[in-house]
C-alpha positions in Angstrom: -22.7 31.9 -11.2 -24.0 32.6 -7.9 -22.2 31.2 -4.4 -24.7 28.7 -4.1 -24.7 27.3 -7.4 -20.7 27.2 -7.0 -20.4 25.6 -3.7 -23.3 23.1 -5.2 -21.0 22.3 -8.1 -17.6 22.1 -5.8 -19.8 19.5 -3.9 -21.0 17.5 -6.8 -17.5 17.2 -7.7 -15.7 16.2 -4.6 -18.7 13.6 -4.2 -17.9 12.0 -7.6 -14.2 11.9 -6.5 -14.9 9.9 -3.6 -17.5 7.6 -5.1 -15.0 6.9 -7.9 -11.8 6.2 -5.8 -10.4 3.0 -5.1 -8.4 2.1 -2.3 -6.7 -1.5 -2.9 -5.3 -3.4 0.6 -2.6 -5.7 -0.2 -2.0 -8.0 2.8 1.4 -9.7 2.4 1.7 -11.8 5.8 1.6 -15.7 5.7 -0.9 -15.8 8.6 -4.5 -14.9 7.8 -6.1 -12.6 10.2 -2.7 -12.2 11.6 -1.5 -9.0 13.3 -0.7 -6.7 10.0 -4.0 -8.2 8.3 -6.1 -7.4 11.2 -4.6 -3.9 10.7 -5.1 -3.5 7.1 -8.8 -4.4 7.2 -9.3 -1.7 9.4 -7.6 0.9 7.6 -9.7 -0.3 4.7 -12.7 0.0 6.7 -11.8 3.7 7.4 -11.3 4.7 3.4 -15.0 2.8 2.7 -16.2 4.8 5.1 -14.8 8.1 3.5 -16.6 6.8 0.4 -14.0 4.8 -1.5 -14.5 2.0 -3.1 -12.4 -0.8 -1.6 -11.0 -4.2 -2.4 -8.8 -6.6 0.1 -6.1 -8.5 -1.6 -4.2 -11.6 0.1 -1.0 -12.5 -1.6 -1.6 -16.2 0.2 -4.6 -16.6 -2.9 -2.2 -16.0 -5.6 0.9 -17.5 -7.0 3.9 -15.3 -7.4 7.2 -16.9 -7.6 10.3 -15.1 -7.2 12.2 -13.0 -9.9 15.0 -15.2 -11.8 17.0 -12.0 -13.0 16.8 -13.2 -16.6 16.8 -9.5 -17.6 14.2 -10.2 -20.5 12.0 -7.3 -19.2 14.8 -5.1 -19.9 13.9 -5.2 -23.4 10.1 -5.2 -23.1 9.4 -3.9 -19.7 7.7 -7.5 -19.1 7.9 -10.2 -17.1 8.3 -13.6 -18.9 7.0 -16.0 -16.0 3.8 -17.4 -16.1 2.0 -17.2 -12.8 -0.7 -15.2 -11.4 1.7 -11.9 -10.6 0.0 -10.2 -14.4 -3.3 -10.0 -12.4 -2.2 -8.6 -9.3 0.1 -6.1 -10.9 -2.9 -4.7 -13.1 -4.7 -4.3 -9.5 -1.9 -2.2 -8.1 -1.7 0.0 -11.4 -5.5 0.5 -11.4 -5.9 1.4 -8.0 -6.1 5.0 -6.7 -4.3 4.3 -3.4 -2.7 1.2 -2.0 -2.3 0.1 1.6 0.3 -2.5 1.8 0.6 -4.8 4.9 3.5 -6.8 6.0 4.8 -8.6 9.2 8.9 -7.7 10.0 11.1 -10.8 9.4 14.7 -10.3 10.2 14.4 -6.2 10.1 12.8 -6.5 6.8 9.5 -7.4 4.8 8.2 -11.2 4.7 9.2 -13.0 1.8 5.9 -12.7 0.1 5.9 -9.4 -0.1 9.8 -9.7 -1.0 8.9 -11.7 -4.1 6.1 -9.3 -5.1 8.4 -6.4 -4.8 11.4 -8.4 -6.8 9.2 -8.8 -9.4 8.3 -5.2 -9.8 11.7 -4.9 -11.6 10.0 -5.3 -15.0 8.4 -1.8 -13.7 12.1 -0.6 -13.1 13.4 -1.6 -16.4 10.6 0.1 -17.9 11.0 3.3 -16.1 14.6 3.5 -16.1 15.8 1.1 -19.0 13.1 1.7 -21.7 12.3 5.4 -20.5 8.6 4.5 -20.3 6.3 6.1 -17.8 3.2 3.7 -16.9 0.3 5.3 -17.2 -0.5 5.8 -13.2 2.6 7.5 -12.8 1.3 10.8 -14.0 -2.0 10.4 -11.9 -2.1 11.5 -7.9 -2.0 8.1 -6.5 -0.9 7.4 -3.1 0.4 4.6 -0.6 0.4 3.8 3.0 2.4 1.0 4.6 1.2 -1.0 7.9 4.1 -3.2 9.3 3.9 -5.1 12.5 6.8 -6.8 14.3 7.9 -8.5 17.8 10.3 -6.1 18.4 10.5 -3.2 20.7 13.1 -1.3 18.5 12.1 1.2 16.1 15.3 0.3 13.8 13.0 -2.4 12.6 10.9 -0.2 10.3 14.2 1.3 8.6 14.5 -1.3 5.7 10.5 -1.5 5.4 10.5 2.3 5.0 13.4 1.9 1.9 12.0 -0.6 0.1 8.6 0.5 -0.1 10.0 4.0 -1.3 11.8 2.2 -4.0 8.9 0.1 -4.9 6.2 2.8 -4.9 8.7 4.8 -7.4 8.6 2.2 -10.0 4.4 2.0 -9.3 3.9 5.6 -9.9 2.4 6.3 -6.0 3.4 8.9 -3.4 4.3 7.2 0.1 2.1 9.5 2.3 1.5 7.4 5.4 2.9 4.7 7.3 1.8 2.6 10.7 4.5 0.9 12.5 3.7 -1.3 15.5 6.0 -3.4 17.8 5.9 -5.6 20.5 2.8 -7.4 18.7 4.4 -11.2 17.7 1.9 -13.8 19.0 -1.1 -14.6 16.4 -3.7 -11.8 17.7 -1.9 -9.6 19.8 -2.8 -6.8 18.1 -6.1 -7.0 19.4 -5.4 -5.9 23.1 -4.0 -2.8 21.3 -7.2 -0.4 20.4 -4.9 2.4 19.8 -3.3 1.0 16.6 -6.8 0.1 15.2 -7.7 3.6 15.7 -4.6 4.7 13.9 -5.3 2.3 11.3 -8.6 3.6 10.2 -7.5 7.2 10.8 -5.2 6.8 8.0 -7.2 4.8 5.6 -9.7 7.9 6.0 -6.8 10.4 5.1 -5.7 8.0 2.0 -9.1 8.1 0.9 -9.8 11.9 0.8 -9.7 13.3 -2.7 -8.1 16.7 -3.2 -5.9 16.9 -0.1 -2.7 18.2 -0.7 0.5 15.7 -0.5 2.0 16.2 2.9 5.6 17.5 3.0 6.6 14.3 4.2 4.8 10.9 5.3 3.0 10.8 8.2 4.2 8.3 10.3 2.8 7.0 13.2 5.2 4.3 15.4 3.5 2.6 18.4 5.7 0.2 20.6 3.7 -1.9 22.6 5.0 -2.5 26.3 
């Protein structure tokens, strides 16, 4: 095969990977068009600019109840509660890349995010009690986190990182990047900080680029506005 033909073949493969890549953005904020929500949309725009197919999901549009710790999932790997969780979970498991966005509440994720994550107990049971890997665990899926908070302290992100690292383990995705922005409490405050939007867009592009090796450690950007 000639060098030209080999290059063309690699280009076609790369192009097909980009066009076939799906990035799901999950907004957990109780405020529509809030600070974390706007950054999520910018990150999705970055992914789309790189050829990915994107989907935006707001938990405000779904009924997801809290885990009742009945432990039924220890036997089946499935949650017995009847609400919208199964359809959200299906989207989470089928996407090639995930971007979670949350405001910081009391040094942790907001309650909407926490309810979704706690319902992931069925994923934990499937993996660690029943010893079954979901089909997505064997793929090269990656995830990004966006968090915005009112405090100027970077300590507000420590709990966010640990929660999502644990959740991503059960979802079968690798945590590869995070954008953490402080001193943005009021509605729309993020609009005054274009650097945060630029970073969200850049990280969205990075998440959607196929074939790139996993970083040795997550690429994390912390912006504390003054």
